[in-house]
C-alpha positions as CSV (number, residue, x, y, z in Angstrom):
1,X,-12.9,53.0,141.6
2,X,-15.7,54.7,139.4
3,X,-14.8,58.0,137.6
4,X,-17.2,60.6,137.1
5,X,-17.1,63.7,134.6
6,X,-19.3,66.8,135.1
7,X,-19.1,69.1,132.3
8,X,-19.5,73.0,132.3
9,X,-23.2,72.9,131.8
10,X,-23.7,71.0,135.1
11,X,-22.0,73.5,137.2
12,X,-22.6,76.8,135.3
13,X,-24.3,78.1,138.7
14,X,-25.0,77.6,142.0
15,X,-28.1,75.3,141.6
16,X,-25.9,73.1,139.2
17,X,-23.3,72.6,141.8
18,X,-26.1,71.7,144.4
19,X,-27.4,69.4,141.9
20,X,-24.2,67.7,141.6
21,X,-23.8,67.4,145.2
22,X,-27.4,65.9,145.2
23,X,-26.3,63.5,142.3
24,X,-23.8,61.8,144.4
25,X,-25.9,61.4,147.0
26,X,-28.3,59.5,144.9
27,X,-25.5,57.1,143.1
28,X,-23.0,57.0,145.6
29,X,-19.6,58.6,146.1
30,X,-17.3,56.3,147.7
31,X,-14.2,55.4,145.4
32,X,-15.4,58.0,143.1
33,X,-13.0,60.5,141.3
34,X,-14.6,63.4,139.9
35,X,-13.5,65.1,136.7
36,X,-14.8,68.8,136.7
37,X,-14.8,71.2,133.7
38,X,-14.7,75.2,133.9
39,X,-18.1,76.8,134.8
40,X,-20.5,77.2,132.1
41,X,-18.9,79.5,129.6
42,X,-15.7,80.4,131.5
43,X,-13.4,79.2,128.8
44,X,-15.0,81.4,126.3
45,X,-14.6,84.3,128.8
46,X,-10.7,83.2,129.4
47,X,-10.4,83.2,125.7
48,X,-11.6,87.1,125.4
49,X,-9.1,87.7,128.2
50,X,-6.3,86.1,126.3
51,X,-7.5,88.0,123.1
52,X,-7.5,91.1,125.0
53,X,-4.0,90.5,126.2
54,X,-2.2,90.0,123.0
55,X,-4.0,92.8,121.4
56,X,-2.7,95.1,124.4
57,X,-6.6,96.1,124.6
58,X,-7.9,98.8,127.2
59,X,-10.6,96.0,127.6
60,X,-8.1,93.4,129.2
61,X,-9.0,94.5,133.1
62,X,-12.8,94.4,132.3
63,X,-12.7,91.2,130.6
64,X,-10.8,89.9,133.8
65,X,-13.5,91.5,136.0
66,X,-16.3,89.7,134.1
67,X,-14.8,86.3,134.9
68,X,-14.3,87.3,138.7
69,X,-17.9,88.6,139.0
70,X,-19.3,85.6,137.5
71,X,-17.4,83.2,139.8
72,X,-18.2,85.8,142.8
73,X,-21.9,85.7,142.4
74,X,-21.7,81.7,142.5
75,X,-19.6,81.9,145.8
76,X,-22.2,84.3,147.3
77,X,-25.1,82.1,146.3
78,X,-23.2,78.9,147.7
79,X,-21.8,80.1,151.0
80,X,-23.6,81.6,153.8
81,X,-20.5,83.6,155.0
82,X,-17.8,85.3,153.2
83,X,-15.2,84.6,155.7
84,X,-15.2,81.1,154.4
85,X,-11.6,80.2,153.2
86,X,-12.8,79.6,149.6
87,X,-12.9,83.0,149.1
88,X,-9.3,83.7,149.9
89,X,-8.5,80.6,147.7
90,X,-10.3,82.0,144.6
91,X,-8.8,85.4,145.3
92,X,-5.4,83.9,145.2
93,X,-6.1,82.0,141.9
94,X,-7.1,85.6,140.2
95,X,-4.0,87.2,141.8
96,X,-2.1,84.4,140.3
97,X,-3.8,84.6,136.9
98,X,-2.8,88.7,136.8
99,X,0.5,88.1,138.0
100,X,1.0,85.6,135.1
101,X,-0.1,88.3,132.5
102,X,2.4,91.1,133.9
103,X,5.2,88.7,134.2
104,X,5.0,86.7,131.0
105,X,7.5,87.5,128.2
106,X,6.6,84.4,125.7
107,X,4.9,85.7,122.5
108,X,3.7,81.8,121.9
109,X,0.1,82.3,121.6
110,X,-0.7,78.6,122.3
111,X,1.6,78.4,125.1
112,X,0.1,81.6,126.9
113,X,-3.6,80.3,126.0
114,X,-2.9,77.0,128.0
115,X,-1.5,79.2,131.0
116,X,-4.6,81.5,131.2
117,X,-7.6,79.2,130.2
118,X,-6.5,76.6,132.9
119,X,-7.5,78.9,135.6
120,X,-11.4,77.9,134.6
121,X,-11.1,74.5,135.9
122,X,-8.6,75.5,138.9
123,X,-11.3,77.8,140.1
124,X,-14.2,75.4,139.4
125,X,-12.8,72.3,141.3
126,X,-11.7,74.7,144.0
127,X,-15.3,76.0,144.6
128,X,-16.8,72.4,144.5
129,X,-14.3,71.0,146.7
130,X,-14.9,74.0,149.2
131,X,-18.7,73.7,148.8
132,X,-18.8,69.7,149.4
133,X,-16.7,70.1,152.6
134,X,-19.2,72.9,153.6
135,X,-22.0,70.3,153.2
136,X,-20.2,67.7,155.2
137,X,-19.0,65.7,152.0
138,X,-15.4,65.4,152.7
139,X,-12.9,65.2,149.6
140,X,-9.5,65.2,148.3
141,X,-8.8,68.1,145.9
142,X,-6.3,67.1,143.4
143,X,-4.1,69.2,141.1
144,X,-4.3,67.2,137.7
145,X,-1.1,69.0,136.4
146,X,0.7,66.8,139.1
147,X,-0.8,63.4,137.5
148,X,-1.0,63.8,133.8
149,X,2.3,64.7,132.0
150,X,2.2,65.6,128.3
151,X,4.8,66.9,125.6
152,X,5.0,70.6,125.0
153,X,2.0,70.6,122.2
154,X,0.2,73.3,123.9
155,X,-3.7,73.4,123.2
156,X,-3.6,69.7,122.0
157,X,-0.9,67.8,123.8
158,X,-0.2,64.4,123.9
159,X,0.1,62.3,126.9
160,X,3.2,60.6,128.4
161,X,1.5,57.5,129.4
162,X,4.1,56.0,131.1
163,X,5.1,58.8,133.3
164,X,1.1,59.5,134.0
165,X,0.4,55.7,134.8
166,X,3.2,55.9,137.4
167,X,2.2,59.1,139.1
168,X,-1.6,58.2,139.2
169,X,-0.8,54.6,140.5
170,X,1.3,55.9,143.0
171,X,-0.4,59.0,144.5
172,X,-4.3,58.8,143.9
173,X,-5.9,57.5,147.1
174,X,-8.8,55.1,146.9
175,X,-11.7,54.7,149.1
176,X,-12.1,58.7,149.2
177,X,-14.1,61.3,146.9
178,X,-11.4,62.6,144.7
179,X,-12.1,66.0,142.8
180,X,-9.8,67.1,140.0
181,X,-9.7,69.2,136.7
182,X,-10.6,67.9,133.2
183,X,-8.8,69.2,130.2
184,X,-5.4,70.0,131.8
185,X,-1.9,68.4,132.0
186,X,1.7,69.5,132.5
187,X,5.0,69.4,130.6
188,X,8.4,68.2,131.8
189,X,8.9,71.9,132.8
190,X,5.7,71.8,134.9
191,X,4.1,74.3,132.4
192,X,0.3,73.8,132.1
193,X,-0.7,72.0,128.8
194,X,-4.4,71.4,127.7
195,X,-5.6,68.4,125.9
196,X,-7.6,70.0,123.3
197,X,-10.9,71.5,123.5
198,X,-13.5,69.1,125.1
199,X,-10.8,67.4,126.7
200,X,-12.5,66.6,130.1
201,X,-14.2,63.4,128.8
202,X,-10.4,62.3,127.7
203,X,-8.9,63.3,131.3
204,X,-11.6,61.0,132.7
205,X,-10.4,58.1,130.5
206,X,-7.1,58.8,131.5
207,X,-7.6,58.5,135.2
208,X,-9.8,55.4,134.3
209,X,-7.2,53.5,132.5
210,X,-4.5,54.2,135.2
211,X,-6.7,53.1,137.9
212,X,-8.0,50.0,136.3
213,X,-11.6,51.7,137.1
214,X,-14.7,49.9,137.2
215,X,-16.4,52.3,134.7
216,X,-16.5,56.0,133.7
217,X,-19.9,58.0,133.6
218,X,-20.2,61.2,131.8
219,X,-23.0,63.2,133.2
220,X,-24.7,65.8,130.6
221,X,-28.0,67.8,130.3
222,X,-29.4,65.0,127.9
223,X,-30.6,61.6,128.5
224,X,-27.7,59.9,126.7
225,X,-26.2,59.4,123.4
226,X,-28.8,60.4,120.4
227,X,-29.0,58.8,117.1
228,X,-28.8,62.7,116.1
229,X,-28.2,66.0,117.5
230,X,-31.6,67.5,118.5
231,X,-30.8,71.1,117.8
232,X,-30.5,70.1,114.2
233,X,-32.9,66.8,113.9
234,X,-36.6,66.4,114.9
235,X,-37.1,63.3,116.5
236,X,-33.6,62.3,117.7
237,X,-33.9,58.9,119.4
238,X,-31.9,57.5,122.7
239,X,-29.3,54.8,121.8
240,X,-29.3,52.3,124.8
241,X,-26.1,50.9,123.8
242,X,-23.3,51.6,121.4
243,X,-19.8,49.0,121.1
244,X,-16.7,50.8,121.4
245,X,-16.0,50.4,117.8
246,X,-19.3,52.3,116.6
247,X,-18.7,54.9,119.2
248,X,-15.1,55.6,117.9
249,X,-16.5,55.8,114.2
250,X,-19.2,58.2,115.5
251,X,-16.6,60.6,117.4
252,X,-14.1,60.4,114.6
253,X,-16.9,61.7,112.2
254,X,-17.7,64.8,114.8
255,X,-20.5,63.2,117.2
256,X,-19.9,65.7,120.2
257,X,-21.2,63.6,123.0
258,X,-18.1,61.7,123.4
259,X,-14.9,63.2,122.7
260,X,-12.7,61.3,119.9
261,X,-9.7,60.5,122.1
262,X,-11.6,59.4,125.2
263,X,-12.7,56.0,123.8
264,X,-9.4,54.3,123.1
265,X,-8.1,53.9,126.5
266,X,-11.2,52.5,128.0
267,X,-11.5,50.0,125.0
268,X,-8.2,48.9,125.8
269,X,-9.3,47.6,129.0
270,X,-12.8,47.1,128.4
271,X,-14.0,49.8,130.8
272,X,-17.4,50.6,130.4
273,X,-18.6,54.2,129.5
274,X,-22.0,55.4,130.7
275,X,-23.7,58.6,129.3
276,X,-26.2,59.7,131.7
277,X,-28.3,62.8,132.7
278,X,-27.5,64.7,135.4
279,X,-31.0,66.2,135.5
280,X,-32.4,62.5,135.8
281,X,-29.8,60.5,137.2
282,X,-31.9,57.5,137.7
283,X,-32.6,56.9,134.3
284,X,-30.2,54.2,132.7
285,X,-28.6,56.5,129.8
286,X,-26.3,55.0,127.4
287,X,-24.0,52.3,127.7
288,X,-20.5,52.1,125.5
289,X,-19.1,49.0,125.9
290,X,-18.1,45.5,124.1
291,X,-21.4,44.0,122.4
292,X,-23.9,45.1,119.9
293,X,-22.9,47.8,117.8
294,X,-26.1,50.0,118.3
295,X,-29.5,49.2,120.0
296,X,-31.8,50.2,118.7
297,X,-30.2,49.9,115.2
298,X,-30.9,53.1,113.4
299,X,-29.4,55.6,111.0
300,X,-27.3,58.0,113.3
301,X,-26.6,61.6,111.8
302,X,-23.8,63.8,112.7
303,X,-23.3,67.2,111.1
304,X,-20.4,69.5,111.2
305,X,-21.0,73.2,110.3
306,X,-18.5,75.9,109.2
307,X,-16.5,73.5,107.2
308,X,-14.4,74.3,104.1
309,X,-14.7,72.4,100.9
310,X,-11.3,72.8,98.9
311,X,-11.1,71.3,95.3
312,X,-7.6,71.1,94.0
313,X,-6.8,70.3,90.3
314,X,-3.3,70.4,88.1
315,X,-2.6,73.4,86.3
316,X,-1.5,71.3,83.3
317,X,-4.2,68.6,83.5
318,X,-1.7,66.2,84.3
319,X,-2.8,63.5,87.0
320,X,-2.6,64.1,90.7
321,X,-0.9,61.1,91.8
322,X,0.5,59.6,95.0
323,X,3.6,62.3,95.5
324,X,1.0,65.1,95.0
325,X,-1.5,63.7,97.5
326,X,1.5,63.1,99.8
327,X,2.5,66.8,99.7
328,X,-0.9,68.0,100.2
329,X,-1.5,66.0,103.1
330,X,1.9,67.4,104.6
331,X,0.5,70.9,104.2
332,X,-2.6,70.1,105.8
333,X,-1.0,68.7,108.9
334,X,1.7,71.6,108.8
335,X,-1.2,73.9,109.2
336,X,-3.2,71.8,111.6
337,X,-6.4,71.5,109.3
338,X,-8.8,68.7,110.6
339,X,-9.7,66.4,107.5
340,X,-13.3,65.2,107.6
341,X,-13.6,63.8,104.1
342,X,-11.5,63.2,100.8
343,X,-12.4,62.5,97.5
344,X,-10.2,62.2,94.2
345,X,-10.3,61.9,90.7
346,X,-7.9,61.8,87.8
347,X,-6.9,65.5,87.8
348,X,-8.6,66.8,91.0
349,X,-8.6,66.2,94.4
350,X,-11.3,67.5,97.1
351,X,-11.2,67.6,101.0
352,X,-13.4,68.9,103.5
353,X,-11.7,70.7,106.4
354,X,-12.1,72.3,109.5
355,X,-9.9,75.4,109.8
356,X,-9.5,75.3,113.7
357,X,-6.7,77.5,113.9
358,X,-7.5,79.9,111.3
359,X,-4.5,79.0,109.1
360,X,-6.5,78.5,105.7
361,X,-5.4,81.9,104.2
362,X,-1.6,80.8,104.6
363,X,-2.4,77.6,103.4
364,X,-4.2,78.5,100.1
365,X,-1.5,80.9,99.1
366,X,1.0,77.8,99.5
367,X,-1.4,75.4,97.5
368,X,-2.1,78.0,94.7
369,X,1.6,77.9,93.6
370,X,1.3,74.4,92.5
371,X,-2.6,73.7,91.9
372,X,-5.6,75.3,90.9
373,X,-7.6,76.0,94.1
374,X,-11.4,76.5,94.3
375,X,-13.0,76.5,97.5
376,X,-16.5,76.8,99.2
377,X,-16.5,78.5,102.8
378,X,-19.2,77.9,105.4
379,X,-20.6,74.5,104.2
380,X,-22.1,71.6,106.4
381,X,-20.7,68.2,106.4
382,X,-23.3,65.5,107.3
383,X,-22.4,62.2,108.1
384,X,-25.1,59.4,108.1
385,X,-23.9,56.1,109.6
386,X,-26.3,52.8,108.7
387,X,-27.8,55.4,106.2
388,X,-30.8,54.3,104.0
389,X,-32.5,56.3,101.5
390,X,-35.0,58.1,103.6
391,X,-32.2,59.3,105.7
392,X,-30.4,60.6,102.7
393,X,-33.6,62.4,101.3
394,X,-34.3,64.1,104.7
395,X,-30.5,65.6,104.8
396,X,-30.3,66.9,101.2
397,X,-34.1,68.6,101.4
398,X,-33.7,72.3,101.0
399,X,-29.8,72.4,100.4
400,X,-27.2,72.5,97.4
401,X,-25.1,69.2,97.5
402,X,-21.8,69.9,96.5
403,X,-20.2,66.5,97.2
404,X,-21.7,62.9,97.9
405,X,-19.5,60.0,99.0
406,X,-21.0,56.5,100.1
407,X,-19.1,53.3,101.6
408,X,-21.1,50.1,103.0
409,X,-21.9,51.8,106.4
410,X,-21.5,55.4,106.0
411,X,-22.7,58.4,103.6
412,X,-21.4,61.7,103.8
413,X,-22.9,64.7,102.0
414,X,-21.5,68.3,101.8
415,X,-24.2,70.8,101.6
416,X,-24.7,74.5,101.2
417,X,-27.9,76.1,102.2
418,X,-30.0,77.2,99.3
419,X,-31.4,80.7,99.4
420,X,-34.9,81.3,98.0
């Protein structure tokens, strides 16, 4: 089988969904499993619903209506007859969403988040499945929560591989076009879980691993994997080939084209990953597989914005030793900080982190009891793989360099924009 993943940008409106249909007509759809994300910015819109729910805001109903109106317009643009069964199916999903909000007793934000935000993928795949049937492209719609089983770490669930392997091997029919949701799973009590933001790529890799798939293709609005994000760097160049190892390195440092967890299961079975353009499906795109690290061999630039640079020093000028570092990392783990860079000296320890869950204030209060804490907010972390002097100069130009770290293949630079 081949596994295809289409993200939110590819199905953001009726024309996008029609284009996915056209792509399948061009590249084939036999023995294909389609993993699809929520449409457009639906996840963000559902996050507003969750916020309004917890804040008991009068805006709750209007935020739900916004999501309804967006999807209803897509339905009207796709289907000639509003008597099509898809309208009732989508109404039922919205009824289930509102029913959950009325009946929920759990104060656990992360639990509620997963139950609500998952409706984005359920709605998108239901619409697409019905549309394909409407166009004569028969398919099997699968509820991914019946296949990918996880623990109860809501918003960042860990996959139970043994159970997931059994369910997928036993229940996914090959020789047909399957359509399922990205990003979602379920725990042992069948409550919905999510695999972390941008987790749809990971979903594709999980199915590919369990089905011994021929390949995975991630369809995006870019020609493939570039050596830099075109939003921040001019003259970004397409990479034709990347090794698994290099792709894992790039993902670890924050390259957004491939989800960090996606590559490990593919590498274990040497399943090639292709990143291709849904706008130009005939173009070769980028291949991620065993082989040459990079083709062409160029510096690769990754930038992570809105980072925090924290510097800790001992209050009494004593050395920061292993036990201190161990305690610091324990706290970073406890407060769910994503660590991107570490640097230490005899009496200081610096770390660049991403405060994904908004816990920095609490962390700072705890750290301040044992260490002198200084920090810079809203810094940018640039990582240059296969760096050279010219690449470093380009990154540093017009910025205040707060920290720089160099290894054999990688340079990392923490910067603050300078104001004239």
